[in-house]
mmCIF file as gemmi writes it, N, C-alpha and C atoms, coordinates in Angstrom:
data_model
loop_
_atom_site.group_PDB
_atom_site.id
_atom_site.type_symbol
_atom_site.label_atom_id
_atom_site.label_alt_id
_atom_site.label_comp_id
_atom_site.label_asym_id
_atom_site.label_entity_id
_atom_site.label_seq_id
_atom_site.pdbx_PDB_ins_code
_atom_site.Cartn_x
_atom_site.Cartn_y
_atom_site.Cartn_z
_atom_site.occupancy
_atom_site.B_iso_or_equiv
_atom_site.pdbx_formal_charge
_atom_site.auth_seq_id
_atom_site.auth_asym_id
_atom_site.pdbx_PDB_model_num
ATOM 1 N N . UNK Axp A 1 ? 0.84 -1.335 0.064 1 0 ? 1 A 1
ATOM 2 C CA . UNK Axp A 1 ? 0.315 0.009 -0.068 1 0 ? 1 A 1
ATOM 3 C C . UNK Axp A 1 ? 0.642 1.01 -0.505 1 0 ? 1 A 1
ATOM 4 N N . UNK Axp A 2 ? 1.55 1.143 1.043 1 0 ? 2 A 1
ATOM 5 C CA . UNK Axp A 2 ? 2.538 2.459 0.81 1 0 ? 2 A 1
ATOM 6 C C . UNK Axp A 2 ? 3.503 2.527 -0.389 1 0 ? 2 A 1
ATOM 7 N N . UNK Axp A 3 ? 3.876 1.57 -1.118 1 0 ? 3 A 1
ATOM 8 C CA . UNK Axp A 3 ? 4.804 1.566 -2.591 1 0 ? 3 A 1
ATOM 9 C C . UNK Axp A 3 ? 3.38 2.376 -3.58 1 0 ? 3 A 1
ATOM 10 N N . UNK Axp A 4 ? 2.382 2.221 -3.324 1 0 ? 4 A 1
ATOM 11 C CA . UNK Axp A 4 ? 1.152 2.344 -4.371 1 0 ? 4 A 1
ATOM 12 C C . UNK Axp A 4 ? 1.275 4.419 -3.965 1 0 ? 4 A 1
ATOM 13 N N . UNK Axp A 5 ? 0.975 4.539 -3.04 1 0 ? 5 A 1
ATOM 14 C CA . UNK Axp A 5 ? 1.009 6.061 -2.32 1 0 ? 5 A 1
ATOM 15 C C . UNK Axp A 5 ? 2.266 6.438 -3.015 1 0 ? 5 A 1
ATOM 16 N N . UNK Axp A 6 ? 3.566 5.915 -2.928 1 0 ? 6 A 1
ATOM 17 C CA . UNK Axp A 6 ? 4.857 6.922 -3.146 1 0 ? 6 A 1
ATOM 18 C C . UNK Axp A 6 ? 4.544 7.01 -4.699 1 0 ? 6 A 1
ATOM 19 N N . UNK Axp A 7 ? 4.377 5.851 -5.49 1 0 ? 7 A 1
ATOM 20 C CA . UNK Axp A 7 ? 4.18 5.663 -6.532 1 0 ? 7 A 1
ATOM 21 C C . UNK Axp A 7 ? 3.121 7.207 -7.406 1 0 ? 7 A 1
ATOM 22 N N . UNK Axp A 8 ? 2.188 7.493 -6.426 1 0 ? 8 A 1
ATOM 23 C CA . UNK Axp A 8 ? 0.989 8.07 -7.238 1 0 ? 8 A 1
ATOM 24 C C . UNK Axp A 8 ? 1.812 9.64 -6.51 1 0 ? 8 A 1
ATOM 25 N N . UNK Axp A 9 ? 2.556 9.434 -5.968 1 0 ? 9 A 1
ATOM 26 C CA . UNK Axp A 9 ? 2.977 11.301 -5.315 1 0 ? 9 A 1
ATOM 27 C C . UNK Axp A 9 ? 3.927 10.856 -6.143 1 0 ? 9 A 1
ATOM 28 N N . UNK Axp A 10 ? 4.792 10.159 -6.927 1 0 ? 10 A 1
ATOM 29 C CA . UNK Axp A 10 ? 6.152 10.68 -8.045 1 0 ? 10 A 1
ATOM 30 C C . UNK Axp A 10 ? 4.929 11.14 -9.217 1 0 ? 10 A 1
ATOM 31 N N . UNK Axp A 11 ? 4.395 10.392 -9.391 1 0 ? 11 A 1
ATOM 32 C CA . UNK Axp A 11 ? 3.234 10.754 -10.732 1 0 ? 11 A 1
ATOM 33 C C . UNK Axp A 11 ? 2.248 12.363 -11.066 1 0 ? 11 A 1
ATOM 34 N N . UNK Axp A 12 ? 2.144 12.318 -9.555 1 0 ? 12 A 1
ATOM 35 C CA . UNK Axp A 12 ? 1.694 13.412 -8.992 1 0 ? 12 A 1
ATOM 36 C C . UNK Axp A 12 ? 2.9 14.995 -9.34 1 0 ? 12 A 1
ATOM 37 N N . UNK Axp A 13 ? 4.07 14.453 -8.773 1 0 ? 13 A 1
ATOM 38 C CA . UNK Axp A 13 ? 4.797 15.421 -8.651 1 0 ? 13 A 1
ATOM 39 C C . UNK Axp A 13 ? 5.501 15.925 -10.455 1 0 ? 13 A 1
ATOM 40 N N . UNK Axp A 14 ? 5.74 14.515 -11.08 1 0 ? 14 A 1
ATOM 41 C CA . UNK Axp A 14 ? 6.169 14.709 -12.214 1 0 ? 14 A 1
ATOM 42 C C . UNK Axp A 14 ? 5.069 15.266 -13.495 1 0 ? 14 A 1
ATOM 43 N N . UNK Axp A 15 ? 3.771 15.02 -13.19 1 0 ? 15 A 1
ATOM 44 C CA . UNK Axp A 15 ? 2.943 15.858 -13.885 1 0 ? 15 A 1
ATOM 45 C C . UNK Axp A 15 ? 2.903 17.178 -13.8 1 0 ? 15 A 1
ATOM 46 N N . UNK Axp A 16 ? 3.124 17.639 -12.493 1 0 ? 16 A 1
ATOM 47 C CA . UNK Axp A 16 ? 2.659 18.989 -11.779 1 0 ? 16 A 1
ATOM 48 C C . UNK Axp A 16 ? 4.243 19.881 -12.454 1 0 ? 16 A 1
ATOM 49 N N . UNK Axp A 17 ? 5.683 19.237 -12.479 1 0 ? 17 A 1
ATOM 50 C CA . UNK Axp A 17 ? 6.581 19.672 -12.98 1 0 ? 17 A 1
ATOM 51 C C . UNK Axp A 17 ? 6.242 19.813 -14.481 1 0 ? 17 A 1
ATOM 52 N N . UNK Axp A 18 ? 6.169 18.984 -14.886 1 0 ? 18 A 1
ATOM 53 C CA . UNK Axp A 18 ? 5.568 19.015 -16.366 1 0 ? 18 A 1
ATOM 54 C C . UNK Axp A 18 ? 4.623 20.311 -17.375 1 0 ? 18 A 1
ATOM 55 N N . UNK Axp A 19 ? 3.702 20.502 -16.063 1 0 ? 19 A 1
ATOM 56 C CA . UNK Axp A 19 ? 3.114 21.525 -17.073 1 0 ? 19 A 1
ATOM 57 C C . UNK Axp A 19 ? 3.044 22.621 -17.274 1 0 ? 19 A 1
ATOM 58 N N . UNK Axp A 20 ? 4.576 23.499 -16.926 1 0 ? 20 A 1
ATOM 59 C CA . UNK Axp A 20 ? 4.87 24.611 -17.378 1 0 ? 20 A 1
ATOM 60 C C . UNK Axp A 20 ? 5.453 24.228 -18.812 1 0 ? 20 A 1
ATOM 61 N N . UNK Axp A 21 ? 5.81 23.162 -19.224 1 0 ? 21 A 1
ATOM 62 C CA . UNK Axp A 21 ? 6.603 22.38 -20.521 1 0 ? 21 A 1
ATOM 63 C C . UNK Axp A 21 ? 4.726 22.831 -21.613 1 0 ? 21 A 1
ATOM 64 N N . UNK Axp A 22 ? 3.777 23.195 -21.537 1 0 ? 22 A 1
ATOM 65 C CA . UNK Axp A 22 ? 2.237 23.219 -22.08 1 0 ? 22 A 1
ATOM 66 C C . UNK Axp A 22 ? 2.069 24.718 -22.012 1 0 ? 22 A 1
ATOM 67 N N . UNK Axp A 23 ? 2.782 25.788 -23.328 1 0 ? 23 A 1
ATOM 68 C CA . UNK Axp A 23 ? 3.186 26.623 -23.337 1 0 ? 23 A 1
ATOM 69 C C . UNK Axp A 23 ? 3.132 26.974 -24.87 1 0 ? 23 A 1
ATOM 70 N N . UNK Axp A 24 ? 2.602 28.017 -25.386 1 0 ? 24 A 1
ATOM 71 C CA . UNK Axp A 24 ? 2.26 28.653 -26.61 1 0 ? 24 A 1
ATOM 72 C C . UNK Axp A 24 ? 2.474 30.12 -27.239 1 0 ? 24 A 1
ATOM 73 N N . UNK Axp A 25 ? 3.519 30.368 -27.741 1 0 ? 25 A 1
ATOM 74 C CA . UNK Axp A 25 ? 4.086 31.792 -27.542 1 0 ? 25 A 1
ATOM 75 C C . UNK Axp A 25 ? 3.869 32.616 -29.252 1 0 ? 25 A 1
ATOM 76 N N . UNK Axp A 26 ? 3.904 33.612 -28.888 1 0 ? 26 A 1
ATOM 77 C CA . UNK Axp A 26 ? 3.014 34.069 -30.25 1 0 ? 26 A 1
ATOM 78 C C . UNK Axp A 26 ? 3.56 35.464 -30.049 1 0 ? 26 A 1
ATOM 79 N N . UNK Axp A 27 ? 4.113 36.248 -31.322 1 0 ? 27 A 1
ATOM 80 C CA . UNK Axp A 27 ? 4.144 37.576 -31.265 1 0 ? 27 A 1
ATOM 81 C C . UNK Axp A 27 ? 3.923 38.536 -32.569 1 0 ? 27 A 1
ATOM 82 N N . UNK Axp A 28 ? 3.187 39.764 -31.948 1 0 ? 28 A 1
ATOM 83 C CA . UNK Axp A 28 ? 2.163 40.402 -32.866 1 0 ? 28 A 1
ATOM 84 C C . UNK Axp A 28 ? 3.212 41.47 -33.022 1 0 ? 28 A 1
ATOM 85 N N . UNK Axp A 29 ? 3.449 41.965 -34.759 1 0 ? 29 A 1
ATOM 86 C CA . UNK Axp A 29 ? 4.215 42.758 -34.806 1 0 ? 29 A 1
ATOM 87 C C . UNK Axp A 29 ? 5.744 42.497 -34.773 1 0 ? 29 A 1
ATOM 88 N N . UNK Axp A 30 ? 6.333 43.618 -34.078 1 0 ? 30 A 1
ATOM 89 C CA . UNK Axp A 30 ? 8.053 43.457 -33.736 1 0 ? 30 A 1
ATOM 90 C C . UNK Axp A 30 ? 7.962 42.678 -32.274 1 0 ? 30 A 1
ATOM 91 N N . UNK Axp A 31 ? 7.248 42.608 -31.742 1 0 ? 31 A 1
ATOM 92 C CA . UNK Axp A 31 ? 6.939 41.53 -30.249 1 0 ? 31 A 1
ATOM 93 C C . UNK Axp A 31 ? 7.154 42.9 -29.288 1 0 ? 31 A 1
ATOM 94 N N . UNK Axp A 32 ? 7.023 42.169 -27.962 1 0 ? 32 A 1
ATOM 95 C CA . UNK Axp A 32 ? 7.422 43.238 -27.039 1 0 ? 32 A 1
ATOM 96 C C . UNK Axp A 32 ? 8.544 44.273 -27.372 1 0 ? 32 A 1
ATOM 97 N N . UNK Axp A 33 ? 7.551 45.098 -26.22 1 0 ? 33 A 1
ATOM 98 C CA . UNK Axp A 33 ? 8.957 46.38 -26.6 1 0 ? 33 A 1
ATOM 99 C C . UNK Axp A 33 ? 9.023 47.162 -25.163 1 0 ? 33 A 1
ATOM 100 N N . UNK Axp A 34 ? 7.904 46.643 -24.141 1 0 ? 34 A 1
ATOM 101 C CA . UNK Axp A 34 ? 8.611 46.884 -22.718 1 0 ? 34 A 1
ATOM 102 C C . UNK Axp A 34 ? 8.471 45.706 -22.092 1 0 ? 34 A 1
ATOM 103 N N . UNK Axp A 35 ? 8.331 46.126 -20.455 1 0 ? 35 A 1
ATOM 104 C CA . UNK Axp A 35 ? 8.418 45.07 -19.506 1 0 ? 35 A 1
ATOM 105 C C . UNK Axp A 35 ? 6.564 45.032 -19.234 1 0 ? 35 A 1
ATOM 106 N N . UNK Axp A 36 ? 6.253 45.852 -19.535 1 0 ? 36 A 1
ATOM 107 C CA . UNK Axp A 36 ? 4.809 45.495 -18.763 1 0 ? 36 A 1
ATOM 108 C C . UNK Axp A 36 ? 3.67 44.313 -19.531 1 0 ? 36 A 1
ATOM 109 N N . UNK Axp A 37 ? 2.921 44.077 -18.685 1 0 ? 37 A 1
ATOM 110 C CA . UNK Axp A 37 ? 2.466 42.386 -18.876 1 0 ? 37 A 1
ATOM 111 C C . UNK Axp A 37 ? 0.988 42.725 -18.132 1 0 ? 37 A 1
ATOM 112 N N . UNK Axp A 38 ? 0.081 41.787 -19.111 1 0 ? 38 A 1
ATOM 113 C CA . UNK Axp A 38 ? -0.637 41.808 -18.335 1 0 ? 38 A 1
ATOM 114 C C . UNK Axp A 38 ? -1.232 40.156 -18.657 1 0 ? 38 A 1
ATOM 115 N N . UNK Axp A 39 ? -2.234 40.007 -17.519 1 0 ? 39 A 1
ATOM 116 C CA . UNK Axp A 39 ? -2.331 38.371 -17.583 1 0 ? 39 A 1
ATOM 117 C C . UNK Axp A 39 ? -3.681 37.832 -17.378 1 0 ? 39 A 1
ATOM 118 N N . UNK Axp A 40 ? -4.398 37.3 -17.838 1 0 ? 40 A 1
ATOM 119 C CA . UNK Axp A 40 ? -6.024 36.859 -17.386 1 0 ? 40 A 1
ATOM 120 C C . UNK Axp A 40 ? -5.962 35.486 -17.925 1 0 ? 40 A 1
ATOM 121 N N . UNK Axp A 41 ? -6.838 34.895 -17.119 1 0 ? 41 A 1
ATOM 122 C CA . UNK Axp A 41 ? -7.34 33.246 -17.122 1 0 ? 41 A 1
ATOM 123 C C . UNK Axp A 41 ? -8.194 33.02 -17.981 1 0 ? 41 A 1
ATOM 124 N N . UNK Axp A 42 ? -8.173 31.741 -19.148 1 0 ? 42 A 1
ATOM 125 C CA . UNK Axp A 42 ? -9.019 31.233 -20.276 1 0 ? 42 A 1
ATOM 126 C C . UNK Axp A 42 ? -9.685 30.539 -19.371 1 0 ? 42 A 1
ATOM 127 N N . UNK Axp A 43 ? -10.752 30.372 -19.592 1 0 ? 43 A 1
ATOM 128 C CA . UNK Axp A 43 ? -11.945 28.853 -19.156 1 0 ? 43 A 1
ATOM 129 C C . UNK Axp A 43 ? -12.247 28.138 -20.432 1 0 ? 43 A 1
ATOM 130 N N . UNK Axp A 44 ? -12.254 27.277 -19.855 1 0 ? 44 A 1
ATOM 131 C CA . UNK Axp A 44 ? -13.021 26.304 -20.825 1 0 ? 44 A 1
ATOM 132 C C . UNK Axp A 44 ? -13.776 24.954 -20.266 1 0 ? 44 A 1
ATOM 133 N N . UNK Axp A 45 ? -14.713 24.608 -20.962 1 0 ? 45 A 1
ATOM 134 C CA . UNK Axp A 45 ? -15.443 23.389 -20.655 1 0 ? 45 A 1
ATOM 135 C C . UNK Axp A 45 ? -15.397 22.247 -21.307 1 0 ? 45 A 1
ATOM 136 N N . UNK Axp A 46 ? -15.988 21.189 -21.069 1 0 ? 46 A 1
ATOM 137 C CA . UNK Axp A 46 ? -15.85 20.027 -22.579 1 0 ? 46 A 1
ATOM 138 C C . UNK Axp A 46 ? -14.477 19.413 -22.627 1 0 ? 46 A 1
ATOM 139 N N . UNK Axp A 47 ? -13.513 19.807 -21.435 1 0 ? 47 A 1
ATOM 140 C CA . UNK Axp A 47 ? -12.372 19.258 -21.469 1 0 ? 47 A 1
ATOM 141 C C . UNK Axp A 47 ? -11.48 19.532 -22.736 1 0 ? 47 A 1
ATOM 142 N N . UNK Axp A 48 ? -11.79 21.404 -22.405 1 0 ? 48 A 1
ATOM 143 C CA . UNK Axp A 48 ? -10.957 21.845 -23.312 1 0 ? 48 A 1
ATOM 144 C C . UNK Axp A 48 ? -11.504 22.526 -24.53 1 0 ? 48 A 1
ATOM 145 N N . UNK Axp A 49 ? -12.464 22.023 -25.062 1 0 ? 49 A 1
ATOM 146 C CA . UNK Axp A 49 ? -13.228 22.049 -26.684 1 0 ? 49 A 1
ATOM 147 C C . UNK Axp A 49 ? -13.649 23.435 -26.454 1 0 ? 49 A 1
ATOM 148 N N . UNK Axp A 50 ? -14.847 23.706 -25.628 1 0 ? 50 A 1
ATOM 149 C CA . UNK Axp A 50 ? -15.858 24.66 -25.435 1 0 ? 50 A 1
ATOM 150 C C . UNK Axp A 50 ? -14.7 25.742 -24.499 1 0 ? 50 A 1
ATOM 151 N N . UNK Axp A 51 ? -14.566 27.133 -25.096 1 0 ? 51 A 1
ATOM 152 C CA . UNK Axp A 51 ? -14.07 28.28 -24.156 1 0 ? 51 A 1
ATOM 153 C C . UNK Axp A 51 ? -15.317 28.832 -23.45 1 0 ? 51 A 1
ATOM 154 N N . UNK Axp A 52 ? -14.996 29.099 -22.186 1 0 ? 52 A 1
ATOM 155 C CA . UNK Axp A 52 ? -16.494 30.074 -21.472 1 0 ? 52 A 1
ATOM 156 C C . UNK Axp A 52 ? -16.244 31.211 -21.488 1 0 ? 52 A 1
ATOM 157 N N . UNK Axp A 53 ? -15.371 32.212 -21.477 1 0 ? 53 A 1
ATOM 158 C CA . UNK Axp A 53 ? -15.364 33.11 -21.613 1 0 ? 53 A 1
ATOM 159 C C . UNK Axp A 53 ? -14.091 33.79 -22.931 1 0 ? 53 A 1
ATOM 160 N N . UNK Axp A 54 ? -14.179 35.261 -23.23 1 0 ? 54 A 1
ATOM 161 C CA . UNK Axp A 54 ? -12.95 34.982 -24.035 1 0 ? 54 A 1
ATOM 162 C C . UNK Axp A 54 ? -12.229 36.175 -22.839 1 0 ? 54 A 1
ATOM 163 N N . UNK Axp A 55 ? -10.877 35.39 -23.922 1 0 ? 55 A 1
ATOM 164 C CA . UNK Axp A 55 ? -9.537 36.585 -23.676 1 0 ? 55 A 1
ATOM 165 C C . UNK Axp A 55 ? -9.34 37.561 -25.063 1 0 ? 55 A 1
ATOM 166 N N . UNK Axp A 56 ? -9.266 38.747 -25.274 1 0 ? 56 A 1
ATOM 167 C CA . UNK Axp A 56 ? -8.632 39.373 -26.083 1 0 ? 56 A 1
ATOM 168 C C . UNK Axp A 56 ? -7.226 40.194 -25.827 1 0 ? 56 A 1
ATOM 169 N N . UNK Axp A 57 ? -6.389 39.22 -26.458 1 0 ? 57 A 1
ATOM 170 C CA . UNK Axp A 57 ? -5.147 39.947 -26.794 1 0 ? 57 A 1
ATOM 171 C C . UNK Axp A 57 ? -4.561 41.148 -26.399 1 0 ? 57 A 1
ATOM 172 N N . UNK Axp A 58 ? -5.287 41.198 -27.807 1 0 ? 58 A 1
ATOM 173 C CA . UNK Axp A 58 ? -4.971 42.659 -28.414 1 0 ? 58 A 1
ATOM 174 C C . UNK Axp A 58 ? -5.742 44.254 -27.591 1 0 ? 58 A 1
ATOM 175 N N . UNK Axp A 59 ? -7.053 43.478 -27.126 1 0 ? 59 A 1
ATOM 176 C CA . UNK Axp A 59 ? -7.088 44.393 -25.375 1 0 ? 59 A 1
ATOM 177 C C . UNK Axp A 59 ? -6.25 44.799 -24.76 1 0 ? 59 A 1
ATOM 178 N N . UNK Axp A 60 ? -5.978 43.048 -24.433 1 0 ? 60 A 1
ATOM 179 C CA . UNK Axp A 60 ? -4.53 43.349 -23.139 1 0 ? 60 A 1
ATOM 180 C C . UNK Axp A 60 ? -3.594 44.163 -23.453 1 0 ? 60 A 1
ATOM 181 N N . UNK Axp A 61 ? -3.284 44.097 -24.381 1 0 ? 61 A 1
ATOM 182 C CA . UNK Axp A 61 ? -2.148 45.074 -25.411 1 0 ? 61 A 1
ATOM 183 C C . UNK Axp A 61 ? -2.42 46.612 -25.105 1 0 ? 61 A 1
ATOM 184 N N . UNK Axp A 62 ? -3.264 47.067 -24.331 1 0 ? 62 A 1
ATOM 185 C CA . UNK Axp A 62 ? -4.215 48.051 -24.766 1 0 ? 62 A 1
ATOM 186 C C . UNK Axp A 62 ? -3.59 49.574 -25.667 1 0 ? 62 A 1
ATOM 187 N N . UNK Axp A 63 ? -3.557 48.602 -27.012 1 0 ? 63 A 1
ATOM 188 C CA . UNK Axp A 63 ? -3.734 49.021 -28.373 1 0 ? 63 A 1
ATOM 189 C C . UNK Axp A 63 ? -2.624 49.135 -28.795 1 0 ? 63 A 1
ATOM 190 N N . UNK Axp A 64 ? -1.684 48.455 -28.215 1 0 ? 64 A 1
ATOM 191 C CA . UNK Axp A 64 ? -0.566 48.794 -28.835 1 0 ? 64 A 1
ATOM 192 C C . UNK Axp A 64 ? 0.05 47.865 -30.094 1 0 ? 64 A 1
ATOM 193 N N . UNK Axp A 65 ? 0.749 48.421 -30.722 1 0 ? 65 A 1
ATOM 194 C CA . UNK Axp A 65 ? 0.448 47.14 -32.483 1 0 ? 65 A 1
ATOM 195 C C . UNK Axp A 65 ? 1.593 46.168 -32.228 1 0 ? 65 A 1
ATOM 196 N N . UNK Axp A 66 ? 2.532 46.073 -31.219 1 0 ? 66 A 1
ATOM 197 C CA . UNK Axp A 66 ? 4.064 45.132 -31.226 1 0 ? 66 A 1
ATOM 198 C C . UNK Axp A 66 ? 3.744 44.495 -29.833 1 0 ? 66 A 1
ATOM 199 N N . UNK Axp A 67 ? 3.258 43.325 -29.875 1 0 ? 67 A 1
ATOM 200 C CA . UNK Axp A 67 ? 3.127 42.564 -28.34 1 0 ? 67 A 1
ATOM 201 C C . UNK Axp A 67 ? 3.282 41.011 -28.417 1 0 ? 67 A 1
ATOM 202 N N . UNK Axp A 68 ? 3.836 40.388 -27.371 1 0 ? 68 A 1
ATOM 203 C CA . UNK Axp A 68 ? 3.864 39.044 -27.239 1 0 ? 68 A 1
ATOM 204 C C . UNK Axp A 68 ? 2.566 38.56 -26.392 1 0 ? 68 A 1
ATOM 205 N N . UNK Axp A 69 ? 2.306 37.274 -27.328 1 0 ? 69 A 1
ATOM 206 C CA . UNK Axp A 69 ? 1.192 36.384 -26.335 1 0 ? 69 A 1
ATOM 207 C C . UNK Axp A 69 ? 1.816 35.19 -25.592 1 0 ? 69 A 1
ATOM 208 N N . UNK Axp A 70 ? 1.579 34.701 -24.795 1 0 ? 70 A 1
ATOM 209 C CA . UNK Axp A 70 ? 2.262 33.712 -24.063 1 0 ? 70 A 1
ATOM 210 C C . UNK Axp A 70 ? 0.772 32.929 -23.319 1 0 ? 70 A 1
ATOM 211 N N . UNK Axp A 71 ? -0.007 31.523 -24.194 1 0 ? 71 A 1
ATOM 212 C CA . UNK Axp A 71 ? -0.632 30.996 -23.351 1 0 ? 71 A 1
ATOM 213 C C . UNK Axp A 71 ? -0.295 29.926 -22.512 1 0 ? 71 A 1
ATOM 214 N N . UNK Axp A 72 ? -0.788 29.168 -21.408 1 0 ? 72 A 1
ATOM 215 C CA . UNK Axp A 72 ? 0.393 27.894 -20.397 1 0 ? 72 A 1
ATOM 216 C C . UNK Axp A 72 ? -0.346 27.926 -19.691 1 0 ? 72 A 1
ATOM 217 N N . UNK Axp A 73 ? -0.65 26.532 -19.273 1 0 ? 73 A 1
ATOM 218 C CA . UNK Axp A 73 ? -1.047 26.04 -17.894 1 0 ? 73 A 1
ATOM 219 C C . UNK Axp A 73 ? 0.387 26.628 -17.175 1 0 ? 73 A 1
ATOM 220 N N . UNK Axp A 74 ? 0.088 27.098 -16.109 1 0 ? 74 A 1
ATOM 221 C CA . UNK Axp A 74 ? 0.555 27.186 -15.257 1 0 ? 74 A 1
ATOM 222 C C . UNK Axp A 74 ? 0.585 26.741 -14.234 1 0 ? 74 A 1
ATOM 223 N N . UNK Axp A 75 ? 1.335 26.202 -13.326 1 0 ? 75 A 1
ATOM 224 C CA . UNK Axp A 75 ? 0.994 25.402 -11.788 1 0 ? 75 A 1
ATOM 225 C C . UNK Axp A 75 ? -0.306 25.734 -11.5 1 0 ? 75 A 1
ATOM 226 N N . UNK Axp A 76 ? 0.055 27.037 -10.606 1 0 ? 76 A 1
ATOM 227 C CA . UNK Axp A 76 ? -1.61 27.038 -10.094 1 0 ? 76 A 1
ATOM 228 C C . UNK Axp A 76 ? -3.069 26.414 -11.099 1 0 ? 76 A 1
ATOM 229 N N . UNK Axp A 77 ? -2.874 26.598 -12.881 1 0 ? 77 A 1
ATOM 230 C CA . UNK Axp A 77 ? -3.927 25.884 -13.169 1 0 ? 77 A 1
ATOM 231 C C . UNK Axp A 77 ? -3.747 24.755 -13.27 1 0 ? 77 A 1
ATOM 232 N N . UNK Axp A 78 ? -2.832 24.322 -13.181 1 0 ? 78 A 1
ATOM 233 C CA . UNK Axp A 78 ? -2.792 22.615 -12.841 1 0 ? 78 A 1
ATOM 234 C C . UNK Axp A 78 ? -3.285 22.261 -11.735 1 0 ? 78 A 1
ATOM 235 N N . UNK Axp A 79 ? -3.493 22.918 -9.95 1 0 ? 79 A 1
ATOM 236 C CA . UNK Axp A 79 ? -3.802 22.77 -9.471 1 0 ? 79 A 1
ATOM 237 C C . UNK Axp A 79 ? -5.65 23.125 -9.261 1 0 ? 79 A 1
ATOM 238 N N . UNK Axp A 80 ? -5.702 23.995 -10.397 1 0 ? 80 A 1
ATOM 239 C CA . UNK Axp A 80 ? -7.361 24.384 -10.872 1 0 ? 80 A 1
ATOM 240 C C . UNK Axp A 80 ? -8.207 22.956 -11.056 1 0 ? 80 A 1
ATOM 241 N N . UNK Axp A 81 ? -7.296 22.749 -12.061 1 0 ? 81 A 1
ATOM 242 C CA . UNK Axp A 81 ? -7.912 22.083 -13.245 1 0 ? 81 A 1
ATOM 243 C C . UNK Axp A 81 ? -7.946 20.745 -12.723 1 0 ? 81 A 1
ATOM 244 N N . UNK Axp A 82 ? -6.836 20.754 -11.732 1 0 ? 82 A 1
ATOM 245 C CA . UNK Axp A 82 ? -6.935 19.176 -10.618 1 0 ? 82 A 1
ATOM 246 C C . UNK Axp A 82 ? -8.552 18.903 -10.098 1 0 ? 82 A 1
ATOM 247 N N . UNK Axp A 83 ? -8.846 20.294 -9.931 1 0 ? 83 A 1
ATOM 248 C CA . UNK Axp A 83 ? -10.384 20.355 -8.766 1 0 ? 83 A 1
ATOM 249 C C . UNK Axp A 83 ? -11.471 20.373 -9.518 1 0 ? 83 A 1
ATOM 250 N N . UNK Axp A 84 ? -11.261 21.309 -10.152 1 0 ? 84 A 1
ATOM 251 C CA . UNK Axp A 84 ? -12.69 21.544 -11.345 1 0 ? 84 A 1
ATOM 252 C C . UNK Axp A 84 ? -12.674 20.311 -12.743 1 0 ? 84 A 1
ATOM 253 N N . UNK Axp A 85 ? -11.724 19.869 -12.409 1 0 ? 85 A 1
ATOM 254 C CA . UNK Axp A 85 ? -11.673 18.561 -13.523 1 0 ? 85 A 1
ATOM 255 C C . UNK Axp A 85 ? -12.431 17.475 -13.97 1 0 ? 85 A 1
ATOM 256 N N . UNK Axp A 86 ? -13.132 17.245 -12.829 1 0 ? 86 A 1
ATOM 257 C CA . UNK Axp A 86 ? -13.973 16.156 -12.626 1 0 ? 86 A 1
ATOM 258 C C . UNK Axp A 86 ? -15.477 16.91 -13.367 1 0 ? 86 A 1
ATOM 259 N N . UNK Axp A 87 ? -15.812 17.508 -13.383 1 0 ? 87 A 1
ATOM 260 C CA . UNK Axp A 87 ? -16.95 18.507 -14.248 1 0 ? 87 A 1
ATOM 261 C C . UNK Axp A 87 ? -16.589 19.137 -15.527 1 0 ? 87 A 1
ATOM 262 N N . UNK Axp A 88 ? -15.016 18.827 -15.733 1 0 ? 88 A 1
ATOM 263 C CA . UNK Axp A 88 ? -14.43 19.302 -17.12 1 0 ? 88 A 1
ATOM 264 C C . UNK Axp A 88 ? -14.595 20.594 -17.49 1 0 ? 88 A 1
ATOM 265 N N . UNK Axp A 89 ? -14.24 21.34 -16.615 1 0 ? 89 A 1
ATOM 266 C CA . UNK Axp A 89 ? -13.567 22.649 -16.612 1 0 ? 89 A 1
ATOM 267 C C . UNK Axp A 89 ? -12.028 22.819 -16.276 1 0 ? 89 A 1
ATOM 268 N N . UNK Axp A 90 ? -11.497 23.608 -17.331 1 0 ? 90 A 1
ATOM 269 C CA . UNK Axp A 90 ? -10.187 23.932 -17.615 1 0 ? 90 A 1
ATOM 270 C C . UNK Axp A 90 ? -9.714 25.094 -17.553 1 0 ? 90 A 1
ATOM 271 N N . UNK Axp A 91 ? -8.742 25.791 -17.407 1 0 ? 91 A 1
ATOM 272 C CA . UNK Axp A 91 ? -8.298 26.936 -17.398 1 0 ? 91 A 1
ATOM 273 C C . UNK Axp A 91 ? -6.876 26.787 -17.373 1 0 ? 91 A 1
ATOM 274 N N . UNK Axp A 92 ? -6.567 28.01 -18.37 1 0 ? 92 A 1
ATOM 275 C CA . UNK Axp A 92 ? -4.637 28.569 -18.714 1 0 ? 92 A 1
ATOM 276 C C . UNK Axp A 92 ? -4.789 29.823 -18.654 1 0 ? 92 A 1
ATOM 277 N N . UNK Axp A 93 ? -3.655 30.211 -17.969 1 0 ? 93 A 1
ATOM 278 C CA . UNK Axp A 93 ? -3.138 31.577 -17.892 1 0 ? 93 A 1
ATOM 279 C C . UNK Axp A 93 ? -2.427 32.262 -19.015 1 0 ? 93 A 1
ATOM 280 N N . UNK Axp A 94 ? -3.527 33.589 -20.043 1 0 ? 94 A 1
ATOM 281 C CA . UNK Axp A 94 ? -2.913 34.078 -20.849 1 0 ? 94 A 1
ATOM 282 C C . UNK Axp A 94 ? -2.271 35.315 -20.651 1 0 ? 94 A 1
ATOM 283 N N . UNK Axp A 95 ? -1.133 34.933 -21.107 1 0 ? 95 A 1
ATOM 284 C CA . UNK Axp A 95 ? -0.005 36.784 -20.753 1 0 ? 95 A 1
ATOM 285 C C . UNK Axp A 95 ? 0.587 37.441 -21.482 1 0 ? 95 A 1
ATOM 286 N N . UNK Axp A 96 ? -0.254 38.981 -21.6 1 0 ? 96 A 1
ATOM 287 C CA . UNK Axp A 96 ? 0.631 39.098 -22.804 1 0 ? 96 A 1
ATOM 288 C C . UNK Axp A 96 ? 1.907 40.925 -22.346 1 0 ? 96 A 1
ATOM 289 N N . UNK Axp A 97 ? 3.114 40.819 -23.597 1 0 ? 97 A 1
ATOM 290 C CA . UNK Axp A 97 ? 3.882 41.47 -22.851 1 0 ? 97 A 1
ATOM 291 C C . UNK Axp A 97 ? 4.322 42.61 -23.846 1 0 ? 97 A 1
ATOM 292 N N . UNK Axp A 98 ? 3.763 43.769 -23.381 1 0 ? 98 A 1
ATOM 293 C CA . UNK Axp A 98 ? 4.403 45.288 -24.492 1 0 ? 98 A 1
ATOM 294 C C . UNK Axp A 98 ? 5.156 45.796 -24.086 1 0 ? 98 A 1
């Protein structure tokens, strides 16, 4: 029984550490020109198939023509998803640097 718990904890630790690897980045215009960042959470239902809210990266960049967008599942998202996943609700963090 103890080995089963240890294995489960090891798998959880591995999954949690790999969550930062799920990142999508793209550049608009020349990319970020300064250190300002804005962060919002994107919510999905049906295992990530249907978005609940709309995160507008252009609006987050406050009208700038050059910015960078990073969408990722951060460790906090992993914790949230572990709690809300049983009802098929998932989140990811969208960060805009401009």
